[in-house]
C-alpha positions in Angstrom: 87.0 98.8 130.1 86.7 97.1 126.7 88.4 94.1 125.0 88.2 94.6 121.0 90.1 91.7 119.8 92.8 89.0 120.0 95.5 87.7 117.8 97.8 84.7 118.5 100.8 84.0 116.1 103.3 81.3 116.2 107.0 81.8 116.0 107.1 82.1 112.2 104.1 84.6 112.2 101.5 82.4 111.0 98.2 83.5 112.5 96.9 80.7 114.7 93.8 82.3 115.9 91.8 85.5 115.7 88.8 86.7 117.4 86.9 89.8 118.1 84.5 91.1 120.7 84.1 94.7 120.4 85.7 95.8 117.2 83.8 98.9 115.9 85.9 99.6 112.9 87.3 97.2 110.3 90.5 97.6 108.7 89.3 97.4 105.0 91.9 94.6 104.3 91.6 90.6 104.3 92.3 89.0 107.7 95.5 87.6 106.2 96.7 91.0 105.1 96.0 92.6 108.6 97.6 89.6 110.4 100.8 90.2 108.2 100.7 93.8 109.1 100.4 93.1 112.7 103.2 90.7 112.9 105.4 93.0 110.9 104.6 95.8 113.3 105.2 93.5 116.3 108.5 92.3 114.7 109.7 95.9 114.1 108.6 97.4 117.6 110.2 94.7 119.4 113.5 95.3 117.6 113.2 98.8 118.1 112.6 98.6 121.9 115.6 96.3 122.2 118.1 98.5 120.3 116.9 102.2 121.6 115.9 101.3 125.2 118.4 103.0 127.7 117.8 100.1 130.3 118.2 96.4 130.1 114.8 95.2 129.0 114.1 91.7 130.2 110.6 91.7 129.1 110.9 94.0 126.0 108.0 95.3 124.2 104.8 95.0 126.5 102.2 97.5 125.2 101.5 100.7 123.5 98.8 103.1 123.9 97.0 105.5 121.6 94.2 108.1 122.2 91.7 105.4 121.2 93.0 102.0 122.2 96.0 100.1 123.8 97.6 97.0 122.2 99.1 94.4 124.7 101.8 91.9 124.0 102.8 88.8 125.6 105.3 86.3 124.1 105.8 82.7 125.6 109.1 81.0 125.9 108.3 79.1 122.9 107.8 82.4 120.9 103.9 82.2 120.8 102.7 85.7 120.6 99.5 87.0 122.1 98.1 90.3 121.0 95.0 91.8 122.7 93.6 95.4 122.1 91.5 97.1 124.5 90.4 100.4 125.3 93.0 102.6 127.0 91.8 102.1 130.7 92.4 98.4 131.0 94.8 97.3 133.5 96.6 93.9 134.5 96.3 93.0 130.9 99.9 91.2 130.7 98.7 89.1 133.6 95.5 88.4 132.0 97.3 87.2 128.8 99.5 84.9 130.7 96.3 83.3 132.0 94.9 83.0 128.5 98.2 81.2 127.7 98.1 78.8 130.6 94.6 78.2 131.2 93.0 78.4 127.7 95.7 77.9 125.0 97.7 75.2 126.7 94.7 73.3 128.1 92.4 73.6 124.9 94.9 73.9 122.1 98.3 72.3 122.9 96.7 69.5 124.8 94.1 68.7 122.1 95.2 65.4 120.4 93.9 66.6 117.0 95.6 69.8 117.0 98.6 70.2 114.9 101.6 72.6 115.9 101.8 75.6 113.8 98.4 75.1 112.4 95.4 77.5 112.8 93.2 76.7 115.9 89.8 75.5 114.7 88.6 73.9 118.0 85.2 75.0 119.0 85.9 74.0 122.5 89.1 76.4 122.5 86.8 79.3 121.0 84.1 78.8 123.6 86.6 78.6 126.7 88.3 81.6 125.4 85.4 83.5 124.8 83.9 82.7 128.3 87.1 83.3 130.0 87.5 87.1 128.3 83.6 87.8 129.0 84.0 86.9 132.8 86.9 89.0 133.1 87.0 92.4 134.8 88.4 94.1 131.7 85.5 93.0 129.3 82.7 95.2 129.0 80.4 94.8 125.8 79.6 98.1 123.7 76.1 96.7 123.5 75.8 97.3 127.4 
């Protein structure tokens, strides 16, 4: 299984953090444009799922799969959104995203005294802890291997 990239958005759609590990194809647009497209798509999918679902959807939209990759979504009670793309075989990704939130985001972004809410995360410590956390997980496999 392979982790491709991660996006972290605030409640207003501001891209707080982006990182990629095994992304083989680039979008051909700027990171800012790509982030806006991603957030807009998430907004639309969440709305669609909530309106069309025949069942009460407590968690709403969680993921979608294509023939090439899966996109996994986790939203916190404070509306911080985590988006992780993986290969289609990745499992237990929702739990993994919850761990990224509680063990990495809260510990190394929220508790960082110099971090400003709703501003991009620039901390090297956050970056290194997230990178190490993802690389040690069972869903991470480098394409270089």
